[in-house]
N, C-alpha and C positions, 0 to 999 in steps of 0.2 A: 504494500500500500504506500509506504514512504517513497519507494523508487518511482511509483506511478505518479505521485504528487510532484516529485522533484523534476520529472521530465515534462509534466503537464504544461507548464508555462510556455516552454519553447515549442513543443509540438502543436499546441493549439493556436499559436500565432498564424499558422498556415492553414488551419482547418475550419475557420469560421468565415462564411461567405456573407458579405453585406447584403441586407435585405433588399437594397435598391437594385441589385443586379438580377433582373428577371427577363427572360426571353421566352418566346413560344417554344414548346418542346413536345416531343412525342413520348409514348410509353416504351420504355426499354424492357421492362419486366414487370410481371404481376406476381406478388408474393402473398398468397392467401387473399385478404381483402385490401391490401395496400399495393401501391404502384411505385416503381422507380422510373423517373423520367430520363429522357436522353440528356436533358440539361444537367440533372444531378450526376449522371454518369460522366459527362464532359468535365464538370467541375472536379469530380474525383480523379479523373485522369490527369488534369492539370496539377492537382495537389501531388500526385505520385511523381510527376515529372519535376515539380519544384523541389521535392525532397530528395530526389535522386537524379543528379545532373547527368549521369551516364546514360540515362534513358533517352536523353535528347539525341543520341547517336543511333537510335533504332531505325531499321528500315521499315517499310510499310508492313511486311509480314510480321515482324517482331512487335510493331506498334499495335497491330490488331490482336495479337496474342496477349499483350499487356492489357488491352482494353477488356478482353474477356475475363482476365484475372481480376481486374478492378470491379467488373460487374458482379463476379462471384463473391467478392468481398462485400459489396453493397448488399447483396442478397443475404449473406450471413448476418450482417449488421441488422438488416430488417427483421430477420427471424428472431434475433436476440431481443430487439425492441418489443416485438410481439410477445415474446416469452416473459419479459419484464412486466408487461401489462397484464398478462394472464396470471402471473404469480402475485400481482398486486404489490410489487416492491416499491418502496418509497425512500426518498432522501429529504431530510428536513433542511430548511434554509440555514439553520445553525450549522449543520454538517458541511454545507457548501461553503459558508463563511469561514469555518475552521480550516477546510482544505485550502482555500485561497490564502489564508493567513500563513499556512504552512509553506505554500509556494513562495510567498513573499519572503519569509524568513530564510528559506533555503537558498534563495537567489539574491539575498541581500538587498531587497527592494522595499521601499515604503509603498503604501497603498496608492499614493498619488503617482509614484514612478511606474507602478504596474499599469495604472490606467493610461498613462502617457505612452507606454510601450505598446499597449493594445491599440490605442487610438492611431498610432503611426502605421498600424497594419489594417486600419479600417474596421476595427473590432470594438464594439461597445462593451462596457462592463456587464450589462444584462445578458448579452450574447455569450460572453465568457462564462458567466455564472451558469448559464444553461448547459454549456459544453462541459463544465466541471461536473455538474449534476449528472450528465449522461455518462461520464467516465466512472463516477462512483457507483451508479446503478449497474454498469457493465461489470465492475469489480464484484459487486454483491451477487450478481447472477452467476458469474463463474465460480465464486466461492461456494454457492449453494449447489450448483449442478455438477461441478467438476471437483474442486479442491476438497470439499468436505466428504466426498465419496472415494477419495484416494487414501488408502491405508498401507503403510509399510510396516511389516512386523519385524520384531527383533530377530526371528529366525531367518527372514529374508536378508537382513543386513549381514548376519553371520555367514550365511551360505554364500553370499556374494564375496565376502572377504576370503573365505576358504577357497573359492574357485579362482580368485585373482590374487592369491597370497604373494606371488612373486613380485607383483607391482608394489606391494606395501612393505615387504621385508627385505628386498634386495637379495644378493647372493648369500646362501647359507654357509656359515662357518661353524666348525666344531673342533674340539680338542679331544684326544683319546690316547689311551695307553694300550700296548699290545704285548702279549706273551706268545712266543712261538716255540714249537717243538719240531725238530727235524725228523722226517719220516724216511725209513729205509724201504725201498721198493725194489721189486725185481725177482726175488726168490721167495719160496714158500715160508721159510723161517721168519721172514720179515713181517708176515701177517700177524704173528704174535706181538712183535714190537709195535706195530701200528695200533693193534687193539689196546695195548698197554698205554700208548700215548693218548689215545682217545679217552680212556678211563681216567688218566691223570689230568687231562684238560677239563673234563667234566667236573672232577673234584675241585680243581682250581676255580672254575666258574661258580660253583656253589659257595665256596669260601668268600669270593669277592661279592657275590650277591648278599651274603650274610653280613657284609660290612667289614670283612677282614682287610687290613692294610695291604695295598697292592705290592709294595716292596717286600713285605714279609712273605706274602704268598709266592712271589717270584723267587726269593732267596731259598725257600723251602724245596724248590724243585731241583736244586743243585745244578749239575752240568746238563741235565736233561732239557732245560729250557733257557731261552734268552728273552729279554724284554726291554722295552724302552717307552719313554713318554714322547709321543709323536708331535706334541705341541698343537698350535692352532693352524688349521688348514681349511681351504675352500673345499666344500663337499664335492663340488663339480670337478675338482682336480683329482679326486681319488679314482682308482681303477673301478671298473664296473662290479667285479666280485666283492670288493670292499664296500662299495656303496650299498649293495644288496645286503651284506652282512650287518651293517649298522643302521639300515633303514628303520625309522620309527623308534630307535633307542633313545631314551631320555638319559640325562646325566645320572650316573651310577649304574645304569643297566650294562649288562655284559652279553655279548653275542654268543650264539651257539658256536661250538668248535667248527671251523671251516678250513678245508684243505685248499691251499693255493700254491701251485708250483712246487710240490714236494714238501711243503711245510704245513703244519697244523697251527692255526691261529685262534687266539681269543682276543677280542677287542672290548675294552671298557671305555665307554663315553664319559668324559669328565665335565664337558660343558658344551652348550650350544648357544651361540650369541644371538640367534634370531628368536627373541622373546615375542612369540605370536600374540600373547595376551596384551602385552604392553603396546604393541603395534596396533592391535584392534581397538584398544581404548582410545588411541590417538586419532584414528581415522573413521570410527563408526558413525560420527555425526556427518562427516563428509559423504560417506556411502549412503546414509539415510537420505540426505538431500538429493543425491544423484538418482537414487531409485524413485524418490518422490517426483522428481522432475520427469523421469521417463514415464512413470505411471500417469502423471498428469497430462502429458502430451498424448498418450494413448487414449485416456478417458476423454480428453477434449475432442479428439477426432471422432470417437464413438458418439459423443453427445451431438456434435454437429451433423453427423450422418443421421442420427435419430430425428433431429429437427427437420432435415431435408425430406426424410422418408414420410414424415407426418404432415408435410406441407403441400399446398398446391402452388407450384411454381411454373410460370409460363414466360419464356423468353420471347420478346417481340422484335428483336433486332438480329 
């Protein structure tokens, strides 16, 4: 609403037509029981050209396309006016005065300066008040028919975050420690040694999961195992088997024993720097606004389509 009022002064300077400018015109369109004249259409086209100087470079075909778009906009506006009347929406004179005072304040103008600015555009204060009233009614109508019917749930916000998590958390980093056991392969006797190493690795994993100190667990393996702290690394830089092994592990978790290139490994994750909950707390309002805007645009199109489907519209040009 505040943004609407802030822009109102400048936009309305070009959208109020002096009452003295009247010419004979034909019917451009019939919208239920109301008509849009060719004169109204021509004035609207002039306004569009005034507000967008690039449109002055249009060829005849492009100009006719723009004229059709302008007529469609006028039809939409007529349908909304009819809906305002049907719903019996009103705006008090006090609300109009308050809105104009807000425009003056935001633009640093006195009431007299605003009147002078309007007068220089051939617009009287009564005409301006009527235009402000129409804008407020339009805002009330959209609030009732569109905005109030758009709901974004907390689950939708969370689901969107989870689906686009890379956009909000950046590249994932983690630190971990590893214990490795050398495996002897190639002869039948080595199968016993491999089984022993797996059994030893499983026992180490249970100790680590129970909170045993990593260095003590490693030292207890003697010469059978080696280990180290791998430090902080980008998860994307890790080999595919290692990424699979630590996928989903939280700090303190230990991977199942995994065989990689003749070695048996255990990996204990010590930290992950992508704190998803902290990131979510920072961006959830932004996501909610984004989803609200998307849903509002969809609902607005649906509502306009409903208005058109329930109306009698006849194009005469």
